[in-house]
C-alpha positions in Angstrom: -77.3 39.9 12.2 -79.4 38.9 9.2 -82.1 41.2 8.2 -85.7 40.0 8.3 -87.5 41.6 5.5 -91.0 40.9 6.8 -90.2 42.3 10.2 -88.5 45.4 8.6 -91.6 46.1 6.5 -89.6 45.6 3.2 -90.8 43.4 0.5 -88.9 40.1 0.0 -86.3 40.1 -2.8 -87.4 39.0 -6.3 -86.8 35.3 -7.0 -84.2 34.6 -9.7 -86.1 34.3 -12.9 -85.0 31.9 -15.7 -85.3 33.4 -19.1 -87.1 30.5 -20.7 -87.9 32.5 -23.8 -84.2 33.0 -24.5 -83.4 29.4 -23.9 -86.1 28.2 -26.2 -85.0 30.7 -28.9 -81.4 29.6 -28.6 -82.5 25.9 -28.9 -84.6 26.6 -32.0 -81.8 28.6 -33.7 -79.3 25.8 -32.9 -81.6 23.1 -34.4 -82.2 25.2 -37.6 -78.4 25.7 -38.0 -77.8 21.9 -37.6 -80.5 21.2 -40.1 -79.1 23.6 -42.6 -75.6 22.1 -42.2 -76.9 18.6 -42.6 -78.9 19.5 -45.7 -75.8 21.0 -47.3 -73.8 18.0 -46.4 -76.3 15.6 -47.9 -76.8 17.7 -51.0 -73.1 17.5 -51.8 -72.6 13.8 -50.7 -75.5 12.1 -52.5 -76.8 12.4 -56.0 -79.4 15.0 -56.9 -82.0 15.4 -59.6 -83.2 11.8 -59.6 -80.1 10.5 -61.3 -78.8 7.2 -60.0 -75.3 6.8 -58.7 -72.6 9.2 -57.5 -70.3 11.2 -59.6 -67.2 9.1 -60.2 -64.0 9.4 -62.1 -63.7 6.6 -64.7 -60.7 5.4 -66.6 -60.7 3.2 -69.7 -59.1 -0.2 -69.4 -57.7 0.0 -72.9 -57.1 3.6 -74.0 -56.2 6.7 -72.0 -59.7 8.2 -71.7 -60.6 9.5 -68.3 -63.8 11.3 -67.4 -66.4 12.1 -64.7 -69.9 10.8 -64.8 -72.7 9.3 -62.6 -72.2 5.6 -62.0 -74.9 3.3 -60.7 -73.2 0.0 -61.8 -69.5 0.1 -62.8 -69.9 -3.2 -64.6 -72.2 -1.5 -67.2 -69.9 1.4 -68.0 -67.9 1.5 -71.2 -65.4 4.0 -72.7 -67.1 6.5 -75.0 -64.0 6.5 -77.3 -63.2 2.8 -77.8 -66.2 1.1 -76.1 -63.8 -1.0 -73.9 -64.9 -1.6 -70.3 -64.3 1.4 -68.0 -63.2 1.1 -64.4 -62.7 3.3 -61.4 -59.8 5.8 -61.9 -57.0 5.2 -59.5 -53.5 6.7 -59.0 -50.3 5.2 -57.5 -48.7 7.2 -54.7 -45.2 6.0 -55.8 -45.1 6.2 -59.6 -48.0 8.7 -59.9 -49.5 6.8 -62.9 -53.3 6.5 -63.3 -54.9 3.2 -64.2 -58.4 1.7 -64.3 -59.6 -0.7 -61.6 -62.6 -2.9 -62.4 -64.0 -5.4 -59.9 -64.0 -9.0 -60.9 -67.1 -10.2 -62.7 -69.8 -11.3 -60.2 -68.1 -9.3 -57.4 -69.9 -6.5 -55.6 -70.2 -3.5 -58.0 -68.6 -1.1 -55.4 -65.2 -2.2 -54.3 -64.7 -2.1 -50.5 -61.0 -1.3 -50.8 -58.6 -0.4 -53.6 -55.9 -2.9 -54.6 -53.1 -3.1 -52.0 -50.3 -2.3 -54.4 -50.0 -0.6 -57.8 -50.3 -3.1 -60.7 -48.0 -0.9 -62.8 -45.0 -0.6 -60.5 -45.8 -3.2 -57.9 -44.6 -1.0 -55.1 -46.8 2.0 -54.3 -50.2 2.2 -52.6 -53.1 3.4 -54.7 -56.0 5.8 -54.1 -59.2 6.6 -56.0 -59.1 9.7 -58.1 -62.0 11.6 -56.6 -64.5 13.8 -58.5 -64.6 17.3 -57.0 -68.0 19.0 -56.5 -68.8 21.5 -59.1 -70.0 25.0 -58.0 -73.6 25.8 -58.8 -73.9 28.6 -61.4 -75.7 31.6 -60.1 -78.1 33.8 -62.1 -75.5 36.6 -62.3 -73.0 34.2 -63.9 -75.4 33.2 -66.6 -76.0 36.8 -67.8 
């Protein structure tokens, strides 16, 4: 038979309490962690320091020069060695050769897709050669 606390003279059991403070703290910590992760992602994805363009690997259309630099408009980029037009550095998956890809004049400055086949061997698919993020030097490294 169930016990009746009021009739037995015992106080009723405590209601279940929800720890709202812990829930709010957990939510705040989670949002801070998401914000920190998003900040780091955006810092490495987009240019910093007010410089226009993303770091891109460029390749000369005439000589063998290849280098990394910030590019806002590929149509304005030239080789520092021979002053020939520079293009996006690409590499063939089949023959492993690197070459320059420059969009046609008047076309959008950022190509939407690389050429479908390698212009050197005519067989392989090609990919952009990507610039890797550089580690930030700490104060201890500079000493």
